[in-house]
Structure formats: C-alpha cells, structure tokens
N, C-alpha and C positions, 0 to 999 in steps of 0.2 A: 292233499297228497302231492299235487304237482309242485306247490310252493315248497314243500319239505325237501324236494329233490334239488332245489336251487342252492347248490353249495359250491364253495371255492375250490378250483383246481389251479393252484398258484402258477405253476410253470406254464401250463397251456394258456392260461389267461394272459400272462405277460407276453408270451410270444405272439399270440393272436392280436392283441391290442397294439403292441409296438409296430408290428409289421403292417397291420391294416391302416393305422393312423399315418404311418410313414408314406404309404402309397397314396392315400386319399389327399395328403398334403400336396402332392404333386398335381392333383386334379381338383383342388378345392373350389375352383370356379365352376366346376361341372355340377349338374344335378343328377344324382343317381335315381334311376326309375325302375331298375330290375336287379335282383340279386339271386344267385344260385349257390347253394351249398352242396357239394358232392361228398357223399358219405360211403363208407365201406365197413361192413360188419363181418368179422371172421369168427365163425362158430367152431367150437371144438366138438364136443359130444352132446347133442341136444337130448332132452328128456321129455318124450312125448307123454309120459305119465302125469307130469305136472306143468306141461306147456312151458318148459324152460329151454332157453333163456327168454326173458321178456324185456323189451327195450322201449324206452320212452324218449322221444326227441322233442325239443322246443325250438321255435324260431319266432322272432319278433321283428317288426319293421322299425323299432326304435331301440334305444339303449337300456330298456327295462321291460318288465312284464306287468306294469301297472295299468296298461290299457289293452288294446287288441294284441293278442299273440296266438300262436297256433301250436298244437301238439300232434305228434304222429306216434302211434304205438305199433310195435311189430311183435308178432307171435301172440298177441292177445288183444281183446277189446274190453273196454271198461264201461261203456254206455250202451243201453241203460243199466245193464248188469255185466258182471265179468263173464267173458266168453273166451275159452282157450283157442289159440290159433288165430290166423288171419291178421288183419291190420285195420287201423281206424285213424281218421284225422278228426281233430276236435278244435273248435274255436272257443277261446276264453277271452274274457275282459277282466283283467285283474284277477281277483279271486273268484269271479263268477263264471261258471260254465254256461256256454251259450248254445252250442249245437255240435252234432257229430255226423260223420259220414263214413261208411264202411268201404274198404277196398274190396276188389273182387276175389283175391285169394282167401280161402276159408280154412285151409289146413294148417297144420303145425310144421315148424322146421323139423326135419327128420333125417337129414344127411350129415354124416360126420365130416368135419373139415370143410364145410361149404362156405362160400363167400357170398354175401348179399350186398348189392350196391344200389344206390338210388340217388335222386336229386330232389332237394327241397327248394322251391322257387317262390319268391315274392315279386310281384309286378304291380306297379302303380300306374293307373290311368287317370291323370289329372284332368283330362278333358271331360271324363264322365264321373269324376270324384269316386273312384272305386279302387280297391286293393284286392289282388288275387293271390291266394296261397295254393300251391299245387305240389303234389308228390308225383314224379314222373321218371321215366327211363330206368325203372327198377329191373334188376336181374337177380335170379336166385335159382338154385337147383331144385329146391322144394317147391317154389311158387312159380317158376318160369319167369317170363316177362310180366311186369305189372306197372301200373301207374299211368298208362298212356290213354286210358279210356275216359278220363275226366271224373271218375267216381270219387277221387280223393282231392277235390278242388273246392275251395270256398272263394266267393267273390262278395265283398262287403263294401258298404259305403265308407268312404275315408276322406278326411279333410287334410291329409298330409300333402305338403307341397313337393316333397321328395323323400328319398330313403337315405339321406345323408347321415342320419343319426343311428342307422343300423350298426350294431357291433357284434362281431362273431363271438365275443366273450359271453354274451347272453345264451347263445346256443350251446357253447362248449360247457359252461358251468351248469346249465339246466338240463342237459341231456345225459343219458347213461343207461346202464343195465340195472333195472330195479328189482329183478329176481333172476336167480340162476347165474350170477356173475362168474362162478367157477366154470361155466360152460361156454364162456366167451374168450377167445384169444385176443381180440382187439376190436375197438370201435373207433374208427379214424375219420376225421374231417380231412379229406385228401386235398381239396382245393375250393376256392371261392371265385366265382365270376360275377362281375357286375357290369351294367350298361348305363350309359348316360342318356340324356334326352335327345342327343344327336345320333344315337344308335351305335356309338363306339363301345367296344367290349374290352374289359380289363380283367386280368386273372392273377390270383395269388396262389401259388403252389406252396403250401406249408403243411405237410402232413402232421396232424396233431392227434395223438392217441388219447382218447377220452377215458380215463380210468375213473369211472364214477359209480362203481358198484356200491349198492347199499345192502347187498345180500352176501355176507362173507361165506 
C-alpha cells in the first residue's frame, strides 16, 4: 500500500531537488546530522462518518525507500488493523513493515476549515550508531497540541555516517491524501531545517503544495 503511493509530482519534485541541492552545494563539506520537515494540512469539511480525510506521510534518511524509512498517518491507524481517527508512526525497511506506535490523540478531525501543523524530524547520533525519527510540535483544533510526549518516536540502530543523502523529493512524492482528498484544501511542506555536526542550523523556505490525492 505504501509503495503504491510513491508517485511522481513533477513540479514539486523539481523545485525541491533543485533548491535543496543548490543549498547543500554551498555546504558540501559539512555533515548533516539532523533534518526537520515542517508540514501544514488545511482541512475543508471533514467527514466523521468515514474518518475522512486520511493522510499518509513518508520520510527517509536517504534518497530512496529501499532501506529504513518512516511513515506517519493522520486521522487513521492501519496497524494491526484499520482504526478510524488518531495517528500512528510506522517503521519500514523497504517493503517490510517493522513496527508501529500510536500517538496520544484518538479522535477524528471534526472542525471545518481547521489547520493541522506538525514537524517530522530525523536525527543521527553517530557516537551511538542510532537514528531517531520523531513527530513533534503538532497543533490542531480537533487534537490540540500533540507529538511532544515521545509517543511517536522511533530510535533504531544505524550505520549511516551522515544524512547528506536525504532528499525532500522522497517525502514529497511519497506523501499525500490517500482517502477523502476532496475534503482537503492543501497539504504543504512549508520549510526544511537541517543541522550539521557543528550545531549550525540551515533553513529552506519553499512552500510546496503536495497534490497527491488517490481518492478523486
């Protein structure tokens, strides 16, 4: 199911890759150790009867999803069985599902014209050979503040030396509204932040509207 959603969004892909590569070229001697994606979902009229809309996000520490990557679902959970409402993070290794963790909000989106914002973060700890994925700083009228309790966090073993092979195109092309797309006004990657091993922070502000509905 996740791999079927990995489809091309030509304009967004081009903008993200060109801008990101241009910026990293200026800092190519640096080792990236942490990356944040800042997201915004604008809902039109949600449908509580069918838990619509349902959104699936993808984030990978590399330029593909052939190895470790992470999935974040909003307004539904799919493991071990489908559950309406709430949210869940999942760990995948290529086509193999590994594990899941549920966020604390359990209800469904139910306010008209509400905006949901959150941050997806990857952080590499080379001293301990570990990689952490976390969803944090979430805000929503339906769910309130979410993601800061550590419930939606994975820390796994990793042999990566840095996160320099991360590409926003993986997130952009793999993420979207997989049900109830007519109930979403926009799903936007508002900015990307990344940190080098010296603690310096860089930021790319390039709002990209991810038009990835597979439910007409």
